KOLVEX-980963 format. One line per 3 residues: number of its first residue (from 1); for each residue y, z, x of N, C-alpha, C. Coordinates in Angstrom, 1 decimal, padded with zeros to 4 digits. Example, Ala and Ser with C-alpha at 12.3 -4.5 7.8 and 13.67 -1.06 7.14 Angstrom:
# KOLVEX-980963
1	-005.7 007.8 013.2 -004.5 007.8 012.3 -003.3 007.8 013.2  -002.2 007.1 012.8 -001.1 007.1 013.7 000.0 007.9 012.9
END
This chain:
# KOLVEX-980963
1	008.0 -020.4 022.3 007.8 -020.1 021.0 007.6 -018.6 020.9  008.1 -018.0 019.8 007.9 -016.6 019.6 007.6 -016.4 018.1  006.8 -015.4 017.8 006.5 -015.0 016.4 007.8 -014.5 015.8
4	008.2 -015.1 014.7 009.4 -014.8 014.0 009.3 -013.7 013.0  008.2 -013.7 012.2 008.1 -012.7 011.2 006.6 -012.7 010.6  006.3 -011.7 009.9 005.0 -011.6 009.2 005.4 -011.3 007.7
7	004.7 -012.1 006.9 004.9 -012.0 005.4 003.7 -011.4 004.7  003.9 -010.3 004.1 002.8 -009.6 003.4 002.9 -010.0 001.9  001.9 -010.6 001.3 001.9 -010.9 -000.1 001.4 -009.7 -000.9
10	002.2 -009.4 -001.9 001.9 -008.3 -002.8 002.3 -008.6 -004.2  001.5 -008.2 -005.2 001.9 -008.4 -006.6 002.9 -007.4 -007.0  003.1 -006.3 -006.2 004.1 -005.3 -006.5 005.1 -005.2 -005.3
13	005.8 -006.3 -005.2 006.7 -006.5 -004.0 007.6 -005.3 -003.8  008.4 -004.9 -004.8 009.3 -003.8 -004.6 008.6 -002.5 -004.2  007.5 -002.2 -004.9 006.7 -001.0 -004.6 006.2 -001.0 -003.2
16	005.7 -002.1 -002.7 005.1 -002.2 -001.3 006.3 -002.0 -000.4  007.4 -002.7 -000.6 008.5 -002.6 000.4 009.1 -001.2 000.4  009.2 -000.6 -000.8 009.7 000.8 -000.8 008.8 001.8 -000.1
19	007.5 001.6 -000.2 006.6 002.5 000.5 006.7 002.3 002.0  006.9 001.1 002.5 007.1 000.9 003.9 008.4 001.5 004.4  009.4 001.4 003.6 010.7 002.0 003.9 010.6 003.6 003.9
22	010.1 004.1 002.9 010.0 005.6 002.7 009.1 006.3 003.6  007.9 005.6 004.0 006.9 006.4 004.7 006.7 005.9 006.1  007.2 004.7 006.5 007.0 004.2 007.8 008.3 003.8 008.5
25	009.4 004.2 007.9 010.7 004.1 008.6 011.3 002.7 008.8  010.8 001.7 008.0 011.4 000.4 008.1 012.7 000.4 007.3  013.5 -000.6 007.6 014.9 -000.7 007.0 015.0 -002.0 006.3
28	015.6 -001.9 005.1 015.8 -003.1 004.3 017.0 -003.9 004.9  016.7 -005.2 005.2 017.7 -006.1 005.8 018.2 -007.0 004.7  017.3 -007.5 003.8 017.7 -008.5 002.8 016.8 -008.4 001.6
31	017.3 -008.5 000.5 016.5 -008.5 -000.8 017.0 -009.7 -001.6  016.0 -010.5 -002.1 016.3 -011.6 -003.0 015.6 -011.4 -004.3  016.3 -011.5 -005.4 015.7 -011.3 -006.7 015.3 -009.8 -006.9
34	014.8 -009.5 -008.1 014.4 -008.2 -008.5 013.2 -007.7 -007.7  012.2 -008.6 -007.7 010.9 -008.3 -007.1 010.3 -009.5 -006.3  011.2 -010.3 -005.7 010.8 -011.5 -005.1 010.7 -011.6 -003.6
37	011.5 -010.9 -002.9 011.5 -011.0 -001.5 012.3 -009.9 -000.8  011.6 -009.2 000.1 012.2 -008.1 000.8 012.0 -008.3 002.3  013.1 -008.4 003.1 013.0 -008.5 004.5 013.3 -007.2 005.1
40	012.3 -006.7 005.9 012.4 -005.3 006.5 012.4 -005.5 008.0  012.9 -004.4 008.7 012.8 -004.4 010.2 012.6 -003.0 010.6  012.1 -002.9 011.9 011.9 -001.6 012.5 013.0 -001.3 013.5
43	014.0 -002.2 013.6 015.1 -002.0 014.6 014.7 -002.4 016.0  013.4 -002.7 016.3 013.0 -003.1 017.6 012.5 -004.5 017.7  012.8 -005.3 016.7 012.5 -006.7 016.8 011.4 -007.1 015.7
46	010.7 -006.2 015.1 009.8 -006.5 014.1 010.5 -007.0 012.8  010.1 -008.1 012.3 010.6 -008.5 011.0 009.4 -008.6 010.1  009.4 -007.9 009.0 008.3 -007.8 008.1 008.8 -008.2 006.7
49	008.3 -009.3 006.1 008.7 -009.7 004.8 007.6 -009.3 003.8  008.0 -008.9 002.6 007.1 -008.6 001.5 007.5 -009.5 000.4  006.6 -010.3 -000.1 006.9 -011.3 -001.1 005.7 -011.5 -002.0
52	005.8 -012.1 -003.2 004.7 -012.5 -004.0 004.0 -013.7 -003.3  002.7 -013.9 -003.5 002.0 -015.1 -003.0 002.6 -016.3 -003.7  002.6 -017.4 -002.9 003.0 -018.7 -003.5 001.8 -019.5 -003.8
55	001.5 -019.6 -005.1 000.2 -020.2 -005.6 000.2 -021.7 -005.1  001.3 -022.4 -005.1 001.3 -023.8 -004.7 000.9 -024.0 -003.3  001.0 -023.0 -002.5 000.6 -023.1 -001.1 -000.8 -022.4 -000.8
58	-001.5 -022.1 -001.9 -002.8 -021.5 -001.8 -002.8 -020.0 -001.5  -001.6 -019.4 -001.7 -001.5 -018.0 -001.4 -002.2 -017.1 -002.4  -002.6 -015.9 -001.9 -003.2 -014.9 -002.7 -002.7 -013.5 -002.2
61	-003.1 -012.5 -002.9 -002.8 -011.2 -002.4 -004.1 -010.4 -002.5  -004.1 -009.2 -001.8 -005.3 -008.4 -001.6 -005.7 -007.7 -002.9  -004.7 -007.5 -003.8 -005.1 -006.9 -005.1 -005.9 -008.0 -005.9
64	-005.3 -009.2 -006.0 -006.0 -010.3 -006.8 -007.4 -010.6 -006.2  -007.4 -010.6 -004.8 -008.7 -010.9 -004.1 -009.7 -009.8 -004.2  -009.2 -008.6 -004.5 -010.1 -007.4 -004.5 -010.7 -007.0 -003.2
67	-010.0 -007.4 -002.1 -010.5 -007.1 -000.8 -009.3 -007.0 000.2  -009.5 -006.3 001.3 -008.5 -006.2 002.3 -009.0 -007.2 003.4  -008.2 -008.2 003.6 -008.5 -009.2 004.6 -007.8 -009.1 005.9
70	-006.9 -008.1 006.0 -006.1 -007.8 007.2 -005.6 -006.4 007.1  -005.0 -005.9 008.2 -004.3 -004.7 008.2 -003.1 -004.8 009.1  -002.1 -003.9 008.9 -001.0 -003.8 009.8 -001.0 -002.5 010.5
73	-000.5 -002.4 011.7 -000.6 -001.2 012.5 000.7 -000.8 013.1  000.9 000.5 013.2 002.1 001.1 013.8 001.6 002.0 014.9  002.3 002.0 016.1 002.0 002.9 017.1 003.2 003.9 017.2
76	002.8 005.1 017.5 003.8 006.2 017.7 003.7 006.7 019.1  004.8 007.3 019.7 004.7 007.7 021.1 003.9 009.0 021.3  003.8 009.8 020.3 003.1 011.1 020.5 002.0 011.3 019.5
79	000.9 011.9 019.9 -000.3 012.2 019.1 000.1 013.0 017.8  001.0 014.0 018.0 001.4 014.8 016.9 002.1 014.0 015.8  002.7 012.9 016.2 003.4 012.1 015.2 002.4 011.4 014.2
82	001.2 011.2 014.7 000.1 010.6 013.8 -000.2 011.6 012.7  -000.3 012.9 013.1 -000.6 014.0 012.1 000.5 014.1 011.1  001.8 014.1 011.6 002.9 014.2 010.8 003.0 013.0 009.8
85	002.8 011.8 010.2 002.8 010.6 009.4 001.6 010.7 008.3  000.5 011.2 008.8 -000.7 011.3 007.9 -000.3 012.3 006.7  000.3 013.4 007.1 000.7 014.4 006.0 001.6 013.8 005.0
88	002.6 013.1 005.5 003.6 012.4 004.6 003.0 011.4 003.7  002.1 010.6 004.3 001.5 009.5 003.5 000.5 010.1 002.5  -000.3 011.1 003.0 -001.3 011.7 002.1 -000.6 012.4 000.9
91	000.5 013.0 001.1 001.3 013.7 000.0 001.8 012.7 -001.0  001.9 011.4 -000.6 002.4 010.4 -001.5 001.4 010.0 -002.6  000.1 010.4 -002.3 -001.0 010.0 -003.2 -001.7 008.8 -002.8
94	-001.3 008.2 -001.7 -002.0 007.0 -001.1 -003.4 007.4 -000.7  -004.3 006.4 -000.8 -005.7 006.6 -000.3 -005.6 006.7 001.2  -006.1 007.7 001.9 -006.1 007.8 003.3 -007.4 008.2 003.9
97	-007.6 007.8 005.2 -008.7 008.2 006.0 -008.1 009.0 007.1  -008.6 010.3 007.2 -007.9 011.2 008.1 -007.9 010.8 009.6  -007.0 011.3 010.4 -006.9 010.9 011.8 -008.2 011.3 012.5
100	-008.5 010.4 013.5 -009.6 010.6 014.4 -009.5 009.7 015.6  -010.2 010.1 016.6 -010.2 009.2 017.8 -011.1 008.0 017.5  -010.5 006.8 017.5 -011.2 005.6 017.3 -010.7 004.5 018.2
103	-011.6 003.7 018.7 -011.3 002.6 019.6 -010.2 002.8 020.6  -010.2 004.0 021.3 -009.3 004.3 022.3 -007.9 004.8 021.9  -007.8 005.1 020.6 -006.6 005.6 020.0 -006.9 006.8 019.0
106	-005.9 007.5 018.7 -005.9 008.5 017.7 -005.2 007.9 016.5  -006.0 007.7 015.4 -005.4 006.9 014.3 -005.8 007.4 012.9  -005.0 007.1 011.9 -005.5 007.2 010.5 -005.2 005.9 009.8
109	-005.8 005.7 008.7 -005.6 004.5 007.9 -005.2 005.0 006.5  -004.4 004.1 005.8 -003.9 004.3 004.5 -003.9 003.0 003.7  -004.2 003.1 002.5 -004.1 001.9 001.6 -002.8 002.1 000.8
112	-001.8 001.2 001.0 -000.5 001.4 000.3 -000.4 000.4 -000.8  000.6 000.6 -001.7 000.7 -000.4 -002.8 000.6 -001.8 -002.4  -000.1 -002.6 -003.2 -000.4 -004.0 -002.8 -001.8 -004.1 -002.2
115	-002.5 -003.0 -002.1 -003.9 -003.0 -001.5 -003.8 -003.4 000.0  -002.7 -002.9 000.7 -002.5 -003.3 002.1 -002.9 -002.1 002.9  -003.8 -002.4 003.9 -004.3 -001.4 004.8 -003.4 -001.2 005.9
118	-003.0 000.0 006.2 -002.1 000.4 007.3 -002.7 001.3 008.2  -002.6 001.1 009.5 -003.1 001.9 010.6 -001.9 002.5 011.3  -001.9 003.8 011.5 -000.9 004.5 012.3 -001.7 005.2 013.5
121	-001.2 005.0 014.7 -001.9 005.5 015.8 -001.1 005.8 017.0  -001.7 006.6 017.9 -001.2 006.9 019.2 -002.2 006.5 020.2  -001.8 005.7 021.2 -002.6 005.2 022.3 -002.0 005.8 023.5
124	-002.8 006.7 024.2 -002.2 007.4 025.4 -001.7 006.5 026.5  -002.2 005.3 026.6 -001.8 004.4 027.7 -000.7 003.4 027.2  -000.3 003.5 026.0 000.7 002.6 025.5 002.1 003.0 025.6
END
């Protein structure tokens, strides 16, 4: 068995997907409906879906919950790429926590549309 995909629930599906494409280099593979389903990839096997929560299945999103219950993380091969990504994301107006050495990596955090927490980091041994 292998993990097939991760689905992020967002009340602003197109905005969340566009932010991931524009600022984190993901590529749109499939779009269903105006604001219903976006399947993204990083070209290395990651499949990331952005969709609205399905109420019938008990789904919620982090905006409606008013909390961040998870985060997603990206690793980059060089430390300087963390700083570059931080500048790009900061300039977008997203809420960001500046890069610092944390838990064995050099990372920054950003809250993107949909109240989704994103970590971008470089781990010297990765």
